[in-house]
C-alpha positions in Angstrom: -25.6 2.2 25.7 -22.6 -0.2 26.1 -22.3 -0.4 22.4 -21.4 3.3 22.2 -18.5 2.9 24.6 -15.2 3.1 22.7 -12.5 0.4 23.1 -14.9 -1.6 25.3 -13.3 -4.9 24.2 -9.8 -3.8 25.4 -8.6 -4.4 29.0 -7.5 -0.8 29.2 -7.4 2.1 26.7 -3.6 2.0 26.7 -3.9 -1.4 24.9 -4.8 0.6 21.8 -1.1 1.8 21.8 0.5 -1.4 23.0 -1.3 -3.5 20.4 -1.3 -1.1 17.5 0.0 -2.9 14.4 1.3 -1.5 11.1 -1.4 -3.2 9.2 -3.7 -0.4 10.2 -1.8 1.7 7.6 -3.6 -0.3 4.9 -6.6 1.8 5.7 -4.6 4.8 4.4 -3.4 2.8 1.4 -7.0 2.0 0.5 -8.5 5.4 1.2 -5.6 7.1 -0.7 -5.9 5.0 -3.8 -9.7 5.7 -3.8 -9.4 9.5 -3.9 -6.6 9.3 -6.5 -8.8 7.0 -8.7 -11.8 9.3 -8.3 -9.6 12.1 -9.6 -8.7 10.0 -12.6 -12.3 8.8 -13.3 -12.6 9.2 -17.0 -16.2 10.3 -17.2 -17.7 13.5 -15.8 -19.5 13.3 -12.5 -20.5 16.5 -10.7 -18.8 17.0 -7.4 -16.4 14.1 -7.7 -13.4 16.4 -7.3 -14.8 17.8 -4.0 -15.4 14.3 -2.7 -11.9 13.3 -3.6 -10.3 16.3 -1.9 -12.3 15.8 1.3 -11.1 12.2 1.3 -7.5 13.4 0.9 -7.7 15.5 4.0 -9.5 12.8 6.0 -6.9 10.3 5.0 -4.1 12.7 6.0 -5.7 13.1 9.5 -6.1 9.4 9.9 -2.5 8.8 8.8 -1.2 11.3 11.3 -3.2 9.6 14.1 -2.0 6.1 13.1 1.6 7.4 12.9 1.3 8.8 16.4 -0.1 5.5 17.7 2.6 3.4 16.0 5.4 5.7 17.2 4.0 5.7 20.7 4.1 1.9 20.8 7.8 2.0 20.1 8.4 4.8 22.6 6.3 3.6 25.5 6.1 -0.1 24.9 9.5 -0.8 23.3 9.8 -4.4 24.7 6.3 -5.2 23.4 7.1 -3.7 20.0 10.2 -5.6 19.3 8.5 -9.0 18.7 6.8 -7.4 15.7 10.1 -7.7 13.8 10.2 -11.4 14.5 6.6 -12.2 13.6 6.4 -13.9 10.2 3.2 -12.1 9.2 2.9 -8.9 11.1 6.4 -7.8 10.2 5.5 -7.8 6.5 3.1 -4.9 7.2 5.9 -2.6 8.0 5.9 -1.9 4.3 2.4 -0.5 4.6 3.7 2.7 6.2 5.6 4.0 3.3 2.9 2.9 0.9 0.3 4.8 2.9 2.4 8.0 2.5 2.5 7.9 -1.3 -1.2 8.7 -2.0 -0.8 11.7 0.3 2.4 12.8 -1.5 0.7 12.5 -4.9 -2.4 14.2 -3.6 -0.5 17.4 -2.8 0.4 17.9 -6.5 -2.9 16.5 -7.8 -5.0 18.9 -5.8 -2.6 21.8 -5.5 -0.3 21.7 -8.5 0.2 25.5 -8.6 1.3 25.8 -5.0 5.1 26.0 -4.6 4.7 25.0 -0.9 2.7 21.9 -1.8 5.1 20.8 -4.5 8.1 21.4 -2.2 6.5 19.5 0.6 5.6 16.6 -1.7 9.2 16.4 -3.0 10.6 16.3 0.5 8.2 13.7 1.7 8.9 11.6 -1.4 12.6 11.3 -0.4 11.5 10.4 3.2 9.3 7.7 1.7 12.1 6.4 -0.5 14.3 6.0 2.6 11.4 4.2 4.5 10.8 2.0 1.4 14.4 0.9 1.2 14.5 0.2 4.9 11.4 -2.0 4.6 12.8 -3.7 1.5 16.0 -4.8 3.3 15.0 -4.9 7.0 12.1 -7.3 6.7 13.8 -9.8 4.3 16.8 -9.7 6.7 14.5 -10.7 9.5 13.0 -13.4 7.3 16.4 -14.8 6.5 17.8 -14.8 10.1 15.1 -14.6 12.8 11.7 -15.8 11.4 10.3 -19.3 10.8 8.8 -19.8 7.4 7.8 -22.7 5.1 6.2 -22.9 1.7 2.8 -24.0 3.2 2.5 -20.8 5.2 3.7 -18.5 2.4 1.2 -16.0 1.1 0.9 -12.7 -0.8 1.8 -10.7 2.4 5.5 -11.5 1.5 5.1 -8.9 -1.2 4.3 -6.1 1.3 7.9 -5.1 2.3 9.2 -5.3 -1.3 6.5 -3.3 -3.1 7.0 0.1 -1.4 10.0 1.0 -3.6 8.1 0.7 -6.9 5.2 2.6 -5.3 7.6 5.4 -4.7 8.9 5.0 -8.3 5.4 5.5 -9.7 5.0 8.6 -7.6 8.4 9.9 -8.7 7.2 10.1 -12.3 4.2 12.2 -11.2 6.1 14.6 -9.0 8.9 15.1 -11.6 6.6 16.9 -13.9 6.2 19.6 -11.2 9.9 20.1 -10.5 12.8 21.9 -12.3 14.5 19.8 -14.9 17.6 19.1 -12.8 15.6 17.9 -9.8 13.3 16.0 -12.1 16.2 14.2 -13.7 17.4 13.0 -10.3 13.9 11.9 -9.3 13.3 10.0 -12.5 16.6 8.2 -12.5 16.0 7.3 -8.8 12.6 6.1 -9.8 13.9 3.6 -12.4 16.4 2.3 -9.8 13.6 1.9 -7.3 11.6 0.0 -9.9 14.5 -2.4 -10.3 14.9 -2.8 -6.5 11.3 -4.0 -6.3 9.6 -5.4 -9.4 12.0 -8.3 -10.3 12.0 -9.5 -6.7 8.2 -9.2 -6.5 7.8 -11.2 -9.7 10.0 -13.9 -8.2 7.8 -14.0 -5.2 4.8 -14.4 -7.4 6.4 -17.4 -9.0 6.8 -18.9 -5.5 3.2 -18.0 -4.6 2.0 -19.9 -7.7 4.0 -22.9 -6.6 2.6 -22.7 -3.1 -1.0 -22.6 -4.4 -0.3 -25.6 -6.6 1.3 -27.7 -3.9 -0.6 -26.6 -0.8 -3.9 -25.3 -2.3 -5.9 -22.5 -0.8 -4.4 -20.3 1.9 -5.9 -20.4 5.4 -9.2 -18.5 5.7 -7.6 -15.8 7.8 -5.4 -15.0 4.8 -8.1 -15.7 2.2 -7.9 -12.2 0.6 -4.1 -12.2 0.4 -4.1 -13.5 -3.2 -5.3 -10.1 -4.2 -2.0 -8.6 -3.1 -0.5 -10.1 -6.3 -2.0 -7.2 -8.2 0.0 -4.7 -6.2 3.5 -5.1 -7.7 2.1 -5.8 -11.2 -0.2 -2.8 -11.3 2.3 -0.5 -9.6 5.1 -1.7 -11.9 3.0 -1.1 -15.0 1.9 2.3 -13.7 5.4 3.3 -12.8 6.7 2.6 -16.3 4.1 4.9 -17.7 4.6 7.8 -15.2 8.4 7.7 -15.5 8.1 7.5 -19.2 5.8 10.5 -19.3 8.2 12.5 -17.1 11.3 11.5 -19.2 11.1 14.2 -21.9 11.0 16.9 -19.2 13.6 15.3 -16.9 16.2 13.9 -19.3 16.1 16.1 -22.4 19.1 18.3 -21.3 21.3 15.6 -19.7 23.5 12.8 -20.9 20.5 10.6 -21.1 18.7 12.8 -23.6 18.6 10.0 -26.1 16.2 8.2 -23.8 13.9 11.1 -23.4 11.8 10.4 -26.5 11.6 6.6 -26.2 11.0 6.1 -22.5 7.3 6.7 -22.9 6.6 4.2 -25.7 8.9 1.6 -24.1 7.1 2.2 -20.8 3.7 1.7 -22.5 4.9 -1.5 -24.1 6.2 -2.9 -20.8 3.0 -1.8 -19.0 0.9 -3.7 -21.6 2.8 -6.9 -20.8 2.5 -6.5 -17.1 -1.2 -5.6 -17.5 -1.8 -9.0 -19.1 0.0 -10.7 -16.2 -2.2 -8.7 -13.8 -5.3 -9.8 -15.6 -4.4 -13.4 -15.0 -3.8 -12.8 -11.3 -7.0 -10.7 -10.9 -9.2 -13.4 -12.4 -7.4 -16.0 -10.3 -7.8 -14.0 -7.1 -11.5 -13.5 -7.8 -12.1 -17.2 -8.4 -10.2 -18.2 -5.3 -12.0 -15.6 -3.2 -15.4 -16.9 -4.4 -14.3 -20.4 -3.7 -13.2 -19.6 -0.1 -16.3 -17.5 0.5 -18.3 -20.7 0.6 -16.7 -21.5 3.9 -17.1 -17.9 5.2 -14.1 -15.6 5.1 -13.6 -14.0 8.6 -13.4 -10.2 8.4 -10.0 -8.7 9.3 -7.7 -5.9 8.2 -6.5 -8.2 5.4 -9.7 -7.2 3.5 -8.0 -4.0 2.7 -6.3 -6.2 0.1 -9.4 -5.6 -2.0 -8.5 -1.9 -2.4 -4.9 -0.7 -2.9 -3.7 -3.6 -5.1 -6.8 -3.3 -7.3 -6.5 0.5 -7.2 -2.9 0.5 -8.6 -4.0 -1.9 -11.3 -6.8 0.5 -12.2 -4.3 3.3 -12.3 -2.2 1.4 -14.8 -5.4 0.5 -16.8 -6.6 4.1 -17.1 -3.1 5.2 -18.0 -3.0 2.6 -20.8 -6.3 4.0 -22.0 -4.7 7.4 -22.4 -1.5 6.2 -23.9 -2.9 3.7 -26.4 -6.1 5.5 -27.2 -8.0 2.2 -26.8 -11.5 2.8 -25.3 -11.5 -0.7 -23.8 -8.9 0.2 -21.2 -10.8 3.4 -20.2 -14.2 1.7 -19.9 -12.8 -1.3 -18.1 -10.9 1.0 -15.7 -14.0 3.0 -15.0 -15.9 -0.2 -14.2 -13.2 -1.3 -11.8 -13.3 2.1 -10.1 -17.0 1.6 -9.3 -16.1 -1.8 -7.8 -13.2 -0.3 -5.9 -15.3 2.4 -4.3 -17.9 -0.1 -3.2 -15.3 -2.5 -1.7 -13.6 0.4 0.1 -16.8 1.7 1.6 -17.7 -1.7 3.0 -14.3 -2.5 4.4 -14.0 1.0 5.9 -17.3 0.7 7.8 -16.4 -2.7 9.1 -12.9 -1.5 10.1 -14.1 1.6 11.8 -16.6 -0.5 13.8 -13.8 -2.8 14.9 -11.5 0.0 15.8 -14.1 1.9 17.8 -15.0 -1.1 19.9 -11.5 -2.5 20.1 -12.1 -6.0 19.0 -9.9 -5.5 15.9 -7.1 -4.1 18.0 -4.8 -7.0 18.5 -1.1 -7.7 18.1 -0.6 -11.3 17.1 3.1 -10.9 17.8 2.2 -10.6 21.6 0.4 -13.9 21.7 2.0 -16.1 24.2 3.9 -13.2 25.9 3.8 -14.0 29.7 1.5 -11.9 31.7 4.4 -11.0 34.0 6.3 -9.5 31.1 3.3 -7.5 30.0 2.8 -6.2 33.6 6.4 -5.1 33.8 6.2 -3.4 30.4 3.0 -1.7 31.4 4.4 -0.6 34.8 7.4 1.0 33.0 5.5 2.8 30.3 5.2 6.5 30.7 1.6 7.0 29.5 -0.6 8.4 32.3 -2.6 5.7 34.0 -5.7 7.7 33.9 
């Protein structure tokens, strides 16, 4: 019966709040990209839309619960939350919060495109997400530059996490713009291209450093064994954003001073996406090979395994979009095969994560390691959560 007791591995249930870390938002990222890819699955399957819509609402509820936990940590355990910003790994996952929002924003117009309320809510949340993405993209690197200790040997794909949210928002902007009046769509599309520039070039630079790190220091530690899959994130999202923004350009730009770009943004976007897709293929094969190699020594399960989902999912989104934009069946078939793998990986990681959350053994804040017990006791005494 002890196995049914929730949070039994935690000293006290309040530890769920005190040690809640933003990498739990990767659960929303992975679940969100799954329901979006189910909606884009190119071959008919009875009931697939219903499954996708149910996942959308489940993901929304989980996101709200995680958001409440994360906010509560900052409200009730502020002193124990601040070390998060100085931790060289955990701080990177701050970028997971805005990326977790975007599938829900997209889902509003994907599932309810004819609802003015859903479209207005999606547009408002998109601008909130843009603000959070920019905060992540500047705040975390600032902490890297000033307050954190890093070296090339410890560098991994998690460095990409605070940078990528801006381009994730850019890809969403192209989708939402098609549902907005032309003037609003123009602002969103122009902002989307700017967000793409804020993110993709920096991410590609980080990928160059990651290549150097792998060449010089070989495989990452087993705890970060899945992190190489994160390389697909900026590449896939960058390729997908070029296509969504290009598709929205005729509607958004035709009546403005940029009308000359309205007709060429889509083919230019497809061309750029093809180039990025090839780069992504190299990193996907490399990540797969490195994962198989490290699996020989047993990869410990942790929340990093959600790296199998969202980065691959956005690469799939770019692949399926290329199938539509080029007319080549290869991209459509290959994308459909990857969707099947994505769903399988998501289901496995979700089950393991839910088990770890229920029992509490995966609720841990590495940034609190080494914090004196006296400091923890003082923080706990001051927190305003009921002791019961």
